[in-house]
Backbone as JSON Lines, residues from 0, in Angstrom:
{"i":0,"aa":"X","n":[48.59,-15.93,17.63],"ca":[49.91,-16.5,18.32],"c":[48.78,-17.96,18.49]}
{"i":1,"aa":"X","n":[49.32,-19.02,18.1],"ca":[48.72,-20.27,18.11],"c":[49.35,-20.91,19.72]}
{"i":2,"aa":"X","n":[48.07,-21.43,20.87],"ca":[48.66,-21.69,22.24],"c":[47.63,-22.48,22.27]}
{"i":3,"aa":"X","n":[48.22,-23.29,23.55],"ca":[47.14,-24.57,24.28],"c":[46.85,-23.61,25.6]}
{"i":4,"aa":"X","n":[46.02,-23.66,26.36],"ca":[45.53,-23.54,27.52],"c":[45.73,-24.6,28.43]}
{"i":5,"aa":"X","n":[46.63,-24.18,29.23],"ca":[46.55,-25.79,30.08],"c":[46.34,-25.35,31.68]}
{"i":6,"aa":"X","n":[46.26,-23.72,32.1],"ca":[45.36,-24.0,33.18],"c":[44.61,-22.43,33.55]}
{"i":7,"aa":"X","n":[43.55,-22.35,34.23],"ca":[42.97,-21.0,34.35],"c":[42.63,-20.81,35.93]}
{"i":8,"aa":"X","n":[42.75,-19.56,36.91],"ca":[42.28,-19.81,37.83],"c":[42.42,-17.72,37.96]}
{"i":9,"aa":"X","n":[40.69,-17.29,38.23],"ca":[40.53,-16.06,38.31],"c":[41.11,-15.25,36.93]}
{"i":10,"aa":"X","n":[42.23,-14.42,37.31],"ca":[42.7,-13.16,36.09],"c":[43.7,-14.23,35.79]}
{"i":11,"aa":"X","n":[44.21,-15.37,36.22],"ca":[45.76,-15.84,35.72],"c":[45.44,-17.03,34.93]}
{"i":12,"aa":"X","n":[46.17,-17.13,33.77],"ca":[45.96,-18.09,32.71],"c":[47.56,-18.69,32.14]}
{"i":13,"aa":"X","n":[47.36,-19.96,32.09],"ca":[48.87,-20.72,31.67],"c":[48.78,-21.27,30.41]}
{"i":14,"aa":"X","n":[49.38,-20.84,29.55],"ca":[49.21,-21.33,28.3],"c":[50.53,-22.12,27.7]}
{"i":15,"aa":"X","n":[50.39,-22.83,26.43],"ca":[52.06,-23.22,26.41],"c":[51.96,-23.03,24.78]}
{"i":16,"aa":"X","n":[52.66,-22.56,24.41],"ca":[52.96,-22.2,23.1],"c":[53.02,-23.43,21.94]}
{"i":17,"aa":"X","n":[52.14,-23.46,20.8],"ca":[52.41,-24.34,20.32],"c":[53.63,-25.1,19.46]}
{"i":18,"aa":"X","n":[54.35,-24.18,19.16],"ca":[56.0,-24.45,19.03],"c":[56.81,-25.27,19.73]}
{"i":19,"aa":"X","n":[56.09,-25.18,21.0],"ca":[57.15,-26.07,22.24],"c":[58.02,-24.89,22.67]}
{"i":20,"aa":"X","n":[59.6,-25.39,22.72],"ca":[60.24,-24.87,23.43],"c":[60.61,-23.47,22.93]}
{"i":21,"aa":"X","n":[61.17,-22.77,23.35],"ca":[61.53,-20.76,22.95],"c":[63.15,-20.95,23.12]}
{"i":22,"aa":"X","n":[63.45,-20.1,21.78],"ca":[64.83,-20.04,21.94],"c":[64.58,-18.65,22.15]}
{"i":23,"aa":"X","n":[66.12,-18.29,22.98],"ca":[66.21,-16.43,23.59],"c":[65.56,-15.73,22.88]}
{"i":24,"aa":"X","n":[65.96,-15.61,21.38],"ca":[65.2,-14.65,20.57],"c":[63.57,-14.74,20.59]}
{"i":25,"aa":"X","n":[63.45,-16.14,20.62],"ca":[61.77,-16.2,20.5],"c":[61.13,-15.87,22.03]}
{"i":26,"aa":"X","n":[61.56,-16.19,22.82],"ca":[61.09,-15.52,23.99],"c":[61.17,-14.23,24.47]}
{"i":27,"aa":"X","n":[62.45,-13.59,23.88],"ca":[61.96,-12.09,24.23],"c":[61.32,-11.72,23.16]}
{"i":28,"aa":"X","n":[61.09,-11.7,22.14],"ca":[60.1,-11.08,20.97],"c":[58.78,-11.81,21.77]}
{"i":29,"aa":"X","n":[58.27,-12.99,22.18],"ca":[57.4,-13.13,22.78],"c":[56.66,-12.48,24.38]}
{"i":30,"aa":"X","n":[57.6,-12.41,24.63],"ca":[57.45,-11.41,25.84],"c":[57.04,-9.92,25.55]}
{"i":31,"aa":"X","n":[57.84,-9.54,24.48],"ca":[57.51,-7.68,24.18],"c":[56.43,-8.27,23.49]}
{"i":32,"aa":"X","n":[55.92,-9.0,22.99],"ca":[54.45,-9.25,22.27],"c":[53.3,-9.27,23.31]}
{"i":33,"aa":"X","n":[53.42,-9.81,24.14],"ca":[52.82,-10.17,25.6],"c":[52.63,-8.98,26.27]}
{"i":34,"aa":"X","n":[53.55,-8.73,26.63],"ca":[53.16,-7.2,27.3],"c":[53.1,-5.84,26.6]}
{"i":35,"aa":"X","n":[52.9,-5.82,25.12],"ca":[52.06,-4.9,24.66],"c":[50.76,-5.21,24.87]}
{"i":36,"aa":"X","n":[49.95,-5.87,24.91],"ca":[48.47,-6.15,25.21],"c":[48.19,-5.49,26.63]}
{"i":37,"aa":"X","n":[47.5,-4.12,26.56],"ca":[47.33,-3.26,27.11],"c":[46.81,-4.19,28.73]}
{"i":38,"aa":"X","n":[45.69,-4.88,28.69],"ca":[45.28,-5.92,29.87],"c":[46.17,-6.65,30.6]}
{"i":39,"aa":"X","n":[47.62,-6.95,29.84],"ca":[48.75,-7.96,30.28],"c":[49.5,-6.89,31.8]}
{"i":40,"aa":"X","n":[49.05,-7.7,33.26],"ca":[49.77,-7.27,34.1],"c":[50.79,-7.96,34.52]}
{"i":41,"aa":"X","n":[51.44,-9.27,33.87],"ca":[52.46,-10.08,34.64],"c":[52.46,-11.1,33.47]}
{"i":42,"aa":"X","n":[54.09,-11.55,33.09],"ca":[54.34,-12.26,32.09],"c":[55.55,-13.23,32.57]}
{"i":43,"aa":"X","n":[55.32,-14.42,32.86],"ca":[56.66,-15.77,33.22],"c":[56.87,-16.51,32.05]}
{"i":44,"aa":"X","n":[57.79,-16.48,31.66],"ca":[58.02,-17.09,30.2],"c":[58.68,-18.59,31.41]}
{"i":45,"aa":"X","n":[58.53,-20.15,30.45],"ca":[59.08,-21.07,31.04],"c":[59.81,-21.6,29.42]}
{"i":46,"aa":"X","n":[61.05,-21.21,29.15],"ca":[61.82,-21.55,27.89],"c":[61.67,-22.97,27.4]}
{"i":47,"aa":"X","n":[62.05,-23.57,28.53],"ca":[62.3,-25.0,28.11],"c":[61.06,-25.82,27.53]}
{"i":48,"aa":"X","n":[59.89,-25.33,27.92],"ca":[58.6,-26.15,28.0],"c":[57.67,-25.19,26.83]}
{"i":49,"aa":"X","n":[57.88,-23.69,26.61],"ca":[57.29,-23.23,25.95],"c":[55.92,-22.49,26.69]}
{"i":50,"aa":"X","n":[56.22,-22.65,28.14],"ca":[54.84,-22.19,28.53],"c":[55.04,-20.77,28.9]}
{"i":51,"aa":"X","n":[53.9,-20.42,29.27],"ca":[53.53,-18.8,29.59],"c":[52.88,-18.5,30.89]}
{"i":52,"aa":"X","n":[52.87,-18.21,31.89],"ca":[52.04,-17.47,32.76],"c":[51.57,-16.07,32.4]}
{"i":53,"aa":"X","n":[50.21,-15.99,32.76],"ca":[50.06,-14.8,32.78],"c":[48.86,-14.13,33.48]}
{"i":54,"aa":"X","n":[49.51,-13.14,34.42],"ca":[47.89,-12.01,34.91],"c":[47.83,-11.0,34.05]}
{"i":55,"aa":"X","n":[46.6,-11.04,33.67],"ca":[45.46,-9.8,33.06],"c":[44.26,-9.45,34.05]}
{"i":56,"aa":"X","n":[43.82,-8.23,33.27],"ca":[42.83,-7.4,33.8],"c":[41.72,-7.68,32.42]}
{"i":57,"aa":"X","n":[40.69,-7.5,33.11],"ca":[39.61,-7.32,32.23],"c":[38.94,-8.65,32.35]}
{"i":58,"aa":"X","n":[37.85,-8.51,31.26],"ca":[37.55,-10.02,30.64],"c":[38.29,-11.2,30.24]}
{"i":59,"aa":"X","n":[37.94,-12.35,30.25],"ca":[38.75,-13.32,29.85],"c":[38.69,-13.26,27.96]}
{"i":60,"aa":"X","n":[37.3,-13.34,27.67],"ca":[36.71,-13.52,26.1],"c":[38.26,-12.26,25.38]}
{"i":61,"aa":"X","n":[38.18,-11.06,26.01],"ca":[38.76,-10.34,25.32],"c":[40.47,-10.35,24.94]}
{"i":62,"aa":"X","n":[40.52,-11.01,26.39],"ca":[41.82,-11.45,26.35],"c":[42.33,-12.29,25.89]}
{"i":63,"aa":"X","n":[41.78,-13.23,25.68],"ca":[42.18,-14.68,25.04],"c":[41.99,-14.02,23.48]}
{"i":64,"aa":"X","n":[40.86,-13.15,22.84],"ca":[41.36,-12.53,21.52],"c":[42.24,-11.97,20.91]}
{"i":65,"aa":"X","n":[42.55,-11.19,22.09],"ca":[44.04,-10.32,21.66],"c":[45.27,-11.13,21.46]}
{"i":66,"aa":"X","n":[44.96,-12.74,22.52],"ca":[46.38,-13.62,22.34],"c":[46.28,-14.17,21.35]}
{"i":67,"aa":"X","n":[44.89,-14.43,20.6],"ca":[44.71,-15.34,19.28],"c":[45.27,-14.17,18.17]}
{"i":68,"aa":"X","n":[45.07,-13.11,18.24],"ca":[45.59,-12.14,17.43],"c":[46.62,-11.49,17.13]}
{"i":69,"aa":"X","n":[47.69,-12.19,18.51],"ca":[48.79,-11.47,18.71],"c":[50.06,-12.09,17.87]}
{"i":70,"aa":"X","n":[50.5,-11.68,16.99],"ca":[52.21,-12.03,16.27],"c":[53.21,-11.81,16.72]}
{"i":71,"aa":"X","n":[53.65,-12.84,17.46],"ca":[55.25,-11.98,17.92],"c":[56.4,-12.02,16.8]}
{"i":72,"aa":"X","n":[55.95,-12.5,15.38],"ca":[56.87,-12.45,14.69],"c":[56.7,-11.74,13.27]}
{"i":73,"aa":"X","n":[55.61,-10.55,13.83],"ca":[55.49,-9.87,13.01],"c":[56.34,-8.68,12.39]}
{"i":74,"aa":"X","n":[57.31,-8.41,13.27],"ca":[58.12,-7.56,13.54],"c":[59.17,-8.03,12.18]}
{"i":75,"aa":"X","n":[59.5,-9.63,12.6],"ca":[60.65,-10.24,11.32],"c":[60.12,-10.08,10.26]}
{"i":76,"aa":"X","n":[58.83,-10.48,9.78],"ca":[58.04,-10.8,8.79],"c":[58.13,-9.25,8.19]}
{"i":77,"aa":"X","n":[57.71,-8.23,8.85],"ca":[57.91,-6.48,7.81],"c":[59.17,-6.45,7.67]}
{"i":78,"aa":"X","n":[60.28,-6.96,8.49],"ca":[61.43,-6.37,8.1],"c":[62.15,-7.27,6.9]}
{"i":79,"aa":"X","n":[61.68,-8.68,6.59],"ca":[62.33,-9.09,5.65],"c":[61.67,-8.56,4.22]}
{"i":80,"aa":"X","n":[60.68,-7.32,4.12],"ca":[60.39,-6.57,3.15],"c":[60.82,-5.41,2.97]}
{"i":81,"aa":"X","n":[61.36,-4.68,4.29],"ca":[62.14,-3.74,4.18],"c":[63.17,-3.2,3.73]}
{"i":82,"aa":"X","n":[64.38,-2.31,3.9],"ca":[65.97,-2.35,3.54],"c":[66.46,-2.72,4.59]}
{"i":83,"aa":"X","n":[67.73,-3.26,4.25],"ca":[68.54,-3.88,5.51],"c":[68.48,-3.23,6.69]}
{"i":84,"aa":"X","n":[68.58,-3.55,7.8],"ca":[68.75,-2.51,9.12],"c":[69.9,-3.73,9.93]}
{"i":85,"aa":"X","n":[70.42,-2.89,11.0],"ca":[71.82,-3.19,11.86],"c":[71.3,-4.69,12.52]}
{"i":86,"aa":"X","n":[72.12,-5.66,12.44],"ca":[71.59,-6.72,12.84],"c":[71.53,-6.7,14.71]}
{"i":87,"aa":"X","n":[70.53,-6.86,15.21],"ca":[70.4,-6.79,16.77],"c":[70.78,-8.23,17.2]}
{"i":88,"aa":"X","n":[70.98,-8.62,18.4],"ca":[70.83,-9.92,19.03],"c":[69.8,-10.73,19.24]}
{"i":89,"aa":"X","n":[68.76,-9.95,19.34],"ca":[67.46,-10.91,18.86],"c":[66.98,-11.48,18.0]}
{"i":90,"aa":"X","n":[67.38,-10.54,17.01],"ca":[67.52,-11.39,15.31],"c":[68.46,-12.39,15.04]}
{"i":91,"aa":"X","n":[69.13,-12.7,15.94],"ca":[70.27,-13.62,15.25],"c":[69.6,-15.32,16.42]}
{"i":92,"aa":"X","n":[70.09,-16.29,15.52],"ca":[69.43,-17.51,15.85],"c":[71.19,-17.98,16.55]}
{"i":93,"aa":"X","n":[70.44,-19.33,17.64],"ca":[71.38,-19.61,18.67],"c":[72.39,-19.74,17.64]}
{"i":94,"aa":"X","n":[72.36,-20.47,16.63],"ca":[73.57,-21.06,16.1],"c":[74.4,-19.9,15.62]}
{"i":95,"aa":"X","n":[74.16,-18.65,15.29],"ca":[75.06,-17.62,14.92],"c":[75.33,-17.09,16.0]}
{"i":96,"aa":"X","n":[74.74,-16.99,17.18],"ca":[75.28,-16.48,18.7],"c":[76.41,-17.3,18.98]}
{"i":97,"aa":"X","n":[76.37,-18.73,18.4],"ca":[77.48,-19.65,19.25],"c":[78.7,-19.14,18.33]}
{"i":98,"aa":"X","n":[78.83,-18.89,17.24],"ca":[79.96,-18.89,16.7],"c":[80.89,-17.99,17.05]}
{"i":99,"aa":"X","n":[82.15,-18.41,17.06],"ca":[83.06,-18.1,17.99],"c":[84.01,-17.19,16.78]}
{"i":100,"aa":"X","n":[84.49,-16.12,17.44],"ca":[85.3,-14.98,16.59],"c":[86.83,-15.53,16.31]}
{"i":101,"aa":"X","n":[87.54,-15.24,15.2],"ca":[88.77,-15.61,15.17],"c":[89.67,-15.03,16.21]}
{"i":102,"aa":"X","n":[89.53,-14.31,16.75],"ca":[90.32,-14.15,18.44],"c":[90.21,-15.17,19.1]}
{"i":103,"aa":"X","n":[89.35,-15.12,19.48],"ca":[88.63,-15.94,20.74],"c":[89.33,-17.27,20.29]}
{"i":104,"aa":"X","n":[88.97,-17.78,19.46],"ca":[89.69,-19.37,18.74],"c":[90.94,-19.35,19.04]}
{"i":105,"aa":"X","n":[91.62,-18.16,18.7],"ca":[93.15,-18.19,18.7],"c":[93.71,-18.29,20.45]}
{"i":106,"aa":"X","n":[92.58,-17.46,20.99],"ca":[93.16,-17.4,22.71],"c":[92.91,-18.82,23.12]}
{"i":107,"aa":"X","n":[91.65,-19.09,22.38],"ca":[91.44,-20.65,23.11],"c":[93.07,-21.57,22.9]}
{"i":108,"aa":"X","n":[93.19,-22.04,21.53],"ca":[94.21,-22.48,21.58],"c":[95.32,-22.34,22.33]}
{"i":109,"aa":"X","n":[95.76,-21.11,22.26],"ca":[96.86,-20.93,23.22],"c":[96.49,-21.04,24.29]}
{"i":110,"aa":"X","n":[95.36,-21.01,25.25],"ca":[94.78,-21.63,26.39],"c":[95.55,-23.06,26.56]}
{"i":111,"aa":"X","n":[94.8,-23.82,25.42],"ca":[94.97,-24.87,25.75],"c":[96.02,-25.71,25.37]}
{"i":112,"aa":"X","n":[96.82,-25.5,24.27],"ca":[98.32,-25.36,24.4],"c":[99.28,-25.12,25.49]}
{"i":113,"aa":"X","n":[98.81,-24.09,26.28],"ca":[99.54,-23.91,27.58],"c":[99.65,-24.84,28.63]}
{"i":114,"aa":"X","n":[97.94,-24.99,28.56],"ca":[97.5,-26.05,29.64],"c":[98.11,-27.36,29.59]}
{"i":115,"aa":"X","n":[98.4,-27.9,28.02],"ca":[98.72,-29.35,27.97],"c":[100.08,-29.51,28.17]}
{"i":116,"aa":"X","n":[100.66,-28.38,27.74],"ca":[102.28,-28.37,28.06],"c":[102.5,-28.14,29.62]}
{"i":117,"aa":"X","n":[101.69,-27.81,30.33],"ca":[102.13,-27.76,31.72],"c":[101.68,-29.06,32.33]}
{"i":118,"aa":"X","n":[100.77,-29.8,31.85],"ca":[100.57,-31.31,32.63],"c":[101.54,-32.17,31.93]}
{"i":119,"aa":"X","n":[102.18,-32.06,30.86],"ca":[102.69,-33.04,30.13],"c":[104.5,-32.89,30.7]}
{"i":120,"aa":"X","n":[105.07,-31.81,30.82],"ca":[106.11,-31.15,31.55],"c":[106.65,-30.96,32.27]}
{"i":121,"aa":"X","n":[105.61,-30.52,33.02],"ca":[105.76,-30.13,34.31],"c":[105.81,-31.21,35.18]}
{"i":122,"aa":"X","n":[106.5,-31.37,36.51],"ca":[106.64,-32.37,37.59],"c":[105.44,-32.44,38.11]}
{"i":123,"aa":"X","n":[104.55,-33.32,38.63],"ca":[103.18,-33.37,39.04],"c":[103.25,-32.39,40.14]}
{"i":124,"aa":"X","n":[103.81,-32.17,41.3],"ca":[103.61,-31.37,42.3],"c":[103.75,-29.97,41.75]}
{"i":125,"aa":"X","n":[104.61,-29.4,40.64],"ca":[104.4,-28.14,40.23],"c":[103.35,-27.81,39.04]}
{"i":126,"aa":"X","n":[102.92,-28.86,38.51],"ca":[101.72,-28.62,37.87],"c":[100.11,-28.42,38.52]}
{"i":127,"aa":"X","n":[100.68,-29.07,39.74],"ca":[99.4,-29.27,40.84],"c":[99.46,-27.66,41.33]}
{"i":128,"aa":"X","n":[100.7,-27.29,41.6],"ca":[100.5,-26.27,41.99],"c":[100.3,-24.88,41.21]}
{"i":129,"aa":"X","n":[100.56,-24.78,39.98],"ca":[100.27,-24.11,39.15],"c":[98.83,-24.0,38.71]}
{"i":130,"aa":"X","n":[98.2,-25.48,38.86],"ca":[96.86,-25.03,38.51],"c":[95.89,-24.68,39.61]}
{"i":131,"aa":"X","n":[96.53,-24.81,41.18],"ca":[95.86,-24.27,42.31],"c":[96.2,-22.69,42.2]}
{"i":132,"aa":"X","n":[97.27,-22.34,41.7],"ca":[97.36,-20.55,41.41],"c":[96.12,-20.28,40.52]}
{"i":133,"aa":"X","n":[96.17,-21.01,39.39],"ca":[94.88,-20.51,38.29],"c":[93.79,-20.1,39.45]}
{"i":134,"aa":"X","n":[93.5,-21.52,39.96],"ca":[92.31,-21.27,40.62],"c":[91.94,-20.25,41.49]}
{"i":135,"aa":"X","n":[92.91,-20.35,42.18],"ca":[92.96,-18.96,43.52],"c":[92.62,-17.5,42.54]}
{"i":136,"aa":"X","n":[93.39,-17.33,41.94],"ca":[93.68,-15.99,40.61],"c":[92.29,-15.95,39.8]}
{"i":137,"aa":"X","n":[91.64,-17.0,39.8],"ca":[90.51,-17.24,38.54],"c":[90.9,-16.09,37.19]}
{"i":138,"aa":"X","n":[91.96,-16.68,36.67],"ca":[92.7,-15.95,35.77],"c":[91.77,-16.23,34.46]}
{"i":139,"aa":"X","n":[91.73,-15.34,33.75],"ca":[90.57,-15.2,32.53],"c":[91.24,-15.48,31.46]}
{"i":140,"aa":"X","n":[90.83,-16.15,30.4],"ca":[91.41,-16.64,29.36],"c":[91.74,-15.46,28.39]}
């Protein structure tokens, strides 16, 4: 794993991943990999900056050697050569996760159409009452 040491105090160390900001899938893989090191006591991830705060036990040199030897993407690399496996959420990219299903698209279109018609064709007081009713009941799409 490539990282920069940002701060050290006692048995705590704050590092920054060389890749910068962490995607949800990368953050989960990194946290899993860091927790697999026996000396790791606590892991705190900061996804926006790619920062990681670690609390460890044992010697500093041994722990840093274990960090440098760590490869959070090893599971992904070995999977590329293996037989196809079921798709897991952590294996999807953010773009793939954000894709909308056709059913959800249809529900959104219907919802937008109803809201537009309510705003355009209903008199203002009735449209306002309709929207207040929706807010009170917190109706789901």
